[in-house]
N, C-alpha and C positions, 0 to 999 in steps of 0.2 A: 474682522473689517466691522464698522457697526452697521446697521441697516440704514439707520438714520442720522446725520450729524449734520448741526446749523447751527447760526450762530444767530441769537434773539436779545440784541440789548447789550449787555454786560455777561449774558453767559451763553456758555454752549449746552445745545441738549444734545444728549445721545443715547440713541436707543440700539441696540442688540439684541437678534431674536436668535437666543441659543439652541434652540431647536423644539421639535413636537416631542413631548412627552415629559416625564419627569428628569429630572436629574439628580447626582448622590449630593452635590454642594456645591458652594462658591469657594475657590481658595483665594485671590488675588486680583485687584484692580487697581492697573500699573498707569499713574499717570505721569509723564515726564519722566520715565524711569524710576521714580519712586511709586515702589510697592505697598498699598495696604493691605495687610490680613485680614480679611473677611472670613477665613476658615469658622471664627467661634460664633458666627451671629446667623439670628433667626432666618434662614434663608424664605420664609414665606412673609417676614415684616419688613419694614424700611428703616433702615438707618441715616444719621449723618456721616459724612467725611470730615469731620471738623480739624483735623490733623493738616489737611489741605488747606480749607478756609472755611470760616464757621458758615458760610453761604453757600457750601457745597452738599450736593445730597445725594442719594443714590437709592434706588428702589431693586429690589430682588426677588424675582418671581421663581420657583423651584419647576413650576410645570406641575404642579399636583390638581387635583380634582377641586380640593378644598380650600386653595388659598383665597387670600382675603383681597380686598381694593386697599392699595398703597395708600397709606396716611400722607407719604410724601408727594404721590402723585393729584390726591384729593385735596391736598391742602393747597398744594399749587393752581390746579384745575378744579373748581369749585364744581364743575359738571363732569368730572371723570366718576366713574363707576363701575370701570370694567375690571372683572378680576384674571382676564385671561385665562381662563381655566382650560389645563392642559398644556397650556406653553410653557417653556423657561425663556423669561426675558429680562434683562438688563436695564433698566434707566439710569442714567447721570446727567445731574446739573450742576457744572461746574462754571466759577467764574472766569472769563475769557483771560484775567489776568493772570492765572497762573498754568495754563493750558498754553503749551507752546506745539505738541502733536495730538495724534489721534489716540485716547484712552486704549488700553490693552486687558481685557478682561480673562481668567483662568477661572477654568470650570471643572470639576470631575464628572466625566457623565456617569449616569448611572443606567444608563440604554434603556430599552422596549421591551415593554410587557409584552409576552407571548402566549403560546401556548403551554403548558406546562403536564406534558403526556405522564408523569407519574403522578398526577393531582387532576386525573377524570378532564383531562385539557384544558383545566382552568386557567383563564388570561392574567398571568401575574409576573413578577419579577423574576426571571432563573437564570443562573449561569450553568445552567446543565448543559453540557456540549452538545448533548443528543437532542434536545430540546431546540439548539439556535439549528444544526444541520434541517432539522427537519421542517422549523420555520422558512428557510431558506428556500427549499423546496417547493413549498406549501404556495408561501406570501409574494417572494421573487419572480421564481419560474413558473410558478403559477401550475405545479402539477398535483396530481391527487396521491396521496401519500395510503399505503398500507396501515391503517390503525395499529393490527396487531404486533406488526411488526415494529412501527415507531414507538411503540409503549416499550416494548420489548429492548429496545436501544436507549429511551430515556431511561428505565430501569438500571439499565449495564451501568452508562454512565454516574448514573444518582448514587449506587451504593456506597454505603459509609465509609469513609477508610480515613479512623484517625478522628480528628475535628472538621473535615470536609469531606468532600466526595470525591469519586474516582477522577472521574474527568469533567471539570470545569472549566470553562473560557471564557475570557471578554473581548470583545474586538469592537474597533472604530474605526471606520473606513475614511479615511480622511484625503483620498484620491481614488479618483475611478479605479475600477481594478474590474478587468474581464470576469463576466459569470461564472464561464467554466473553472476559471482561476482560485475564485473565491470559493466554489464546490467544492474544491479539493481542499482548500485549506482547512474549509471546517468538517472532511469529510475527514482528515488527518489527526485534527482533534478529537473527534467524534469516535476515532478508531473504527469505523464500518466499511463494509461494504453498501453501495448503493445500487441496488438491481432495478434495470426496468421491466418490469413484466408485462406492458405493452398497458394495460387497463390501471396501473398504479403502479408508484416507486417503492419497491420494499428495502427493508434495513438488516442486513446480517451484521450482527458485532463481532468484532475480533476477540472474540471469549472463548472459554471452554465451552465445549460441546460434541454434542453425540455423534455419531455417525448416521448419514441419512439414507445410505446404501453401500451394497456389497457390490463390487465391478471382478468378475471372472474372467478368464481368459476365453469364454464362449462368448463374451458382450465384444472384445478387443478385437479390432479391425485392424490385422499389421502386426508392426512391432512396438515394442514399448521404448519409448529413449528416457534413458535416466542420468542424470548428471548432479554431480556431489561437488560443492563448494571446496577449492584448496584452501585448508588452514594459511597456506603463506598469503594468500590475499585477502583475509577476512580482518576486516577491524576488531582491536581487541578491547575496545572500549567504545561509549556512546556518549558523547555531550550533548545535551539537550540545553538550548539559549532560551533562557525565558525573560519577561520583563517585569522588572518590580514596578509595580502601581504607584509607590510611595516616593519614587524616586526618578521614575521613569527609565532607569540604567537598565541594560539589558545584563544579564547574569547568567552563570553557567552552573549546570548540576551534572554530574559524571556519574555513570551507573556504577564503576568501579573505583576503588580509593587508592588502585595500584598503578605504579607507572606506564601508560601506554606508550606506544611506538608507532600506531597508527590507528586514532580513534576517526570513529565518522562525527560528523557535527548536524544537527538537527536541528532546524528554527521551528518554536512554538510561540508565535507573536500571540496568540490567545491564552497562554498558561503564565500565571501571575502569582504562583505558590512552589517554593523551592520543594517540597516536599513531592508535590503532584509531578515536577518537572524530573527530581531522580528517579519515580515511578517508569516514568515515560523511558528515561535513560535506559533505566535495566530493563524493561517489558522488549524494547527493538534489543539489546545486548542479546539475551536468552533468545530471541529469533534467530539472528545471525548465528550463535554457537551451538542450538541445537538442533536446529532444522535446518540442514543440508540438502537433503534431497530434495531434486527438482524432477519430476516424471512429465513426459507427455504423450498421448494417445489418442487414436480415435475408438469411437463407440459405434456401436448400433441406435437406435433410436431408443432404444431404453434409457441411454445414457443421458439425454436430453433433461430429463427432469433435474437434472444437476444446475445449482446455479452458483455463480461467483460466493465463498465464503461456506457454503456446505462443506463438513466432512464427509468422506468416505473411505470404506476400506476395500485396498487393491491386492491381487492374488495373481501373479504370473509367475510360473514356475520357471522361464528362461533366465530371466534377471534374479529370482531368487528372493520375490518379494510373496511375502506368505501372511495375509490378511494384515497387511499394514495400513494404518492408518494415515489418509494425505489432507489436504485443506485445498479445496478446487481454488483455482485465482482467476482463472477463464475458462468460458465455455464460448467455443466458435465454430456457429452451425453453417453445415455448406451441404447441400444437395443431398440431404436426408440425413447426413451424418455429424456428430457431435466431436469437434478437436478438444479434448479437456488437459488444460495445465494445471498440476497439483503439487505443492509443495509439502515437505514431510510434517505430519502435527505431531508434536510435543506438547501434552497438558500442562507442565509445569513452567512452561514459557512464561506464565502468566502470574507466576509468582511475584513479590512485591522484592524481591532477594536474588543475586545475582546466582543462575544455577551453571551448573557444568557439566552433569551428567544427565544424558537421556532417560528417562523414563523407558520409552520404546526403543530398542536397540536398531542400529542404525543398518541398512541393507549391507550386506559384506559384499561388495564389489570388485573386491581383490581376490578372487580364487580364480587361479588359473584350472582353467577346464581338463576335462582328463581329456588326449588324443582320441580322436577316432582310430577304429580295426579295420583290419581287412577291408581295405579300398580293392576294389576290384576294375579292371579298365578292358573292356571289351569294344570291338567296331559292331555296330548293328547297321540297319537297312545299306547292308552291304548288295554290291554290284559288281561285277569285272569288265575291265574295257581293254579286250586284248589280254595281256598278261597282267596287267594292273588291276588291285584291288581295292575299289573304294568304299569306305563308310565312313559313320558318324562315331567318334570316340565316346564311349559311355563310361563314367564312372560312378560306381557306388560303393557306400560303404556301410559300417552302423557307428551310431554315437557313443561318446566315449562316457557318457554319464546319465543320470536320471536327470538333471537341467539341461535340457538342450541346448547345447550352448547357440549364443547371437545368431553368429554366423561361423561358415565354414570356408576357408580360402583354399582354392584348387589351381594348382599350375600346371604347367604342362613343359618339357623339357624340349631344348632344340633335338635336331635329328641325328639319331645315333647312327653309327655304322655296326653292321651285324659282325660278332667277332673281335669288337674292342671294347674296353672297359669301360665303362659308363665317367664320362666326364663332369657329372654336374652342374650340365649348364642348364638354367631355368630361364625359361621368359620371364620377363620382370612385369608383364601386367598377366595374373592370373584371372578367374571368375571367382565370383562369390555366391554363395549359396543362403539364403536365411531359412532357418530351422528346418533346413532339409536333411536328406541323405542322398541323395544322386544328381548329377548334372549333365550333360551333354556339352561337347566342342563341336567346333565347324566342323562342315563333313573334309575328311583328308584323303588323301592318296595314299597305300604300304606299299612303296615300292621293295623292290628286290633288295636284300640286305641294308635296310633300313628299318629302326625301331622307334616307338615313342615311349615316353614314360611320363605318368603322372605321379603330383604328392597332394597330401589332405591333410589340412590341421583347422583346429577350432578356435574360434576367438570370442573371448567373452563378450559382455556388453562396454566393460569399460576398457578394452583394447588388451585384456590380458590372453597370451595365444598359448597354444600347447605348441608340442613337439611334431616336427613334418612326419607324414608318413605315407612312403610312397608305395606304389602299386605296382603290378606286374607289367610287363612289356607287351606292347602290341606291335605287331610289325613283323619280319623277319630279324630273328636274334643269332 
């Protein structure tokens, strides 16, 4: 809608304020449904709309710092001398006889000049997705950014690929959007973690990186939880939806050229190039295909220097992880401990072609742990009340292999009568011991002619179980 629309005598005067800053170009001016192509016009100067009426006129201001006074406006208004420096403005003078509705103007937005961190923070036009994210955090959210990591992000996005850069973006906010949602959209286009260090915002690009630290069993508190995604549930293709600037139509780019059964659809409203959209789809498919492991564990204070996006190497013999790289995706600090979440890191996911084989072997989670040996059951802390011996059943065993299995399950039998064959009656609910080699059951009585038996088996990190191994009998047999 025009900023100013008024009839004076036989003419309508329309003033459109397109925006602050330079635009790319004007496209069409529509009057009563008839479009006049103005894309070939010199946008800093004025021209007439003779197709509508010889008395019709239009002045276009592109919004740059060197635009001149419009000849149209200075001709109509002798005292007019404003260049409207830095403002994109359209002025229309139309005979009222040809205007039945408010005219409409189409423009191609060029954008806003912002700091270019690939060029010493020079203020200029840039489509670098990293620069756009940094600008949003600095100028809209008012945050202080870490300039070293900001430059690293802009350089990563500005890497030359073919005739363009790796991650270009262009956005036009046509309606209010929550700031957090906008930040997430910009972050996804820049492919970066945004880490709030308190003093400043730091950026960690999702690109190949070296490990920043090693984490071993001496630092880990408790267990390591490891999961791997199922091939059955994993998307077999990624479709990136992007917008063609020339037509305004949403297009699709697929990572793979084969027919897929369950593709993943991703929206990239700021991508306007088919080749870039295909690269983004390919990289996401590589992540889904090759980085299947996810780990969670708690570490001592030493691990708190990890930040989201950092690569670390993990060693944990119970789960069979030996010096394997992971990328930290979250750090949750509570009560002096840090709970780390990481996903498997494969450097070849960043290839611009579809990858099917990991460079670093997946952790083998299918190994069935060896059964424990020589489980021994006995009563401890015994006492005698009348003729009944009361004590605590205690069971110990030898671990089955060098990889101490994740868990041992222990079950107790039902009461067995002396002199009768064991009836294989086991209680459904047994005890579980993590990384141990002994346990005790609740205190019990050893009645005359009654005995108990126990059995133990090893359980691997993904539920693979060894055979049960039975103990000796406790009680009167």
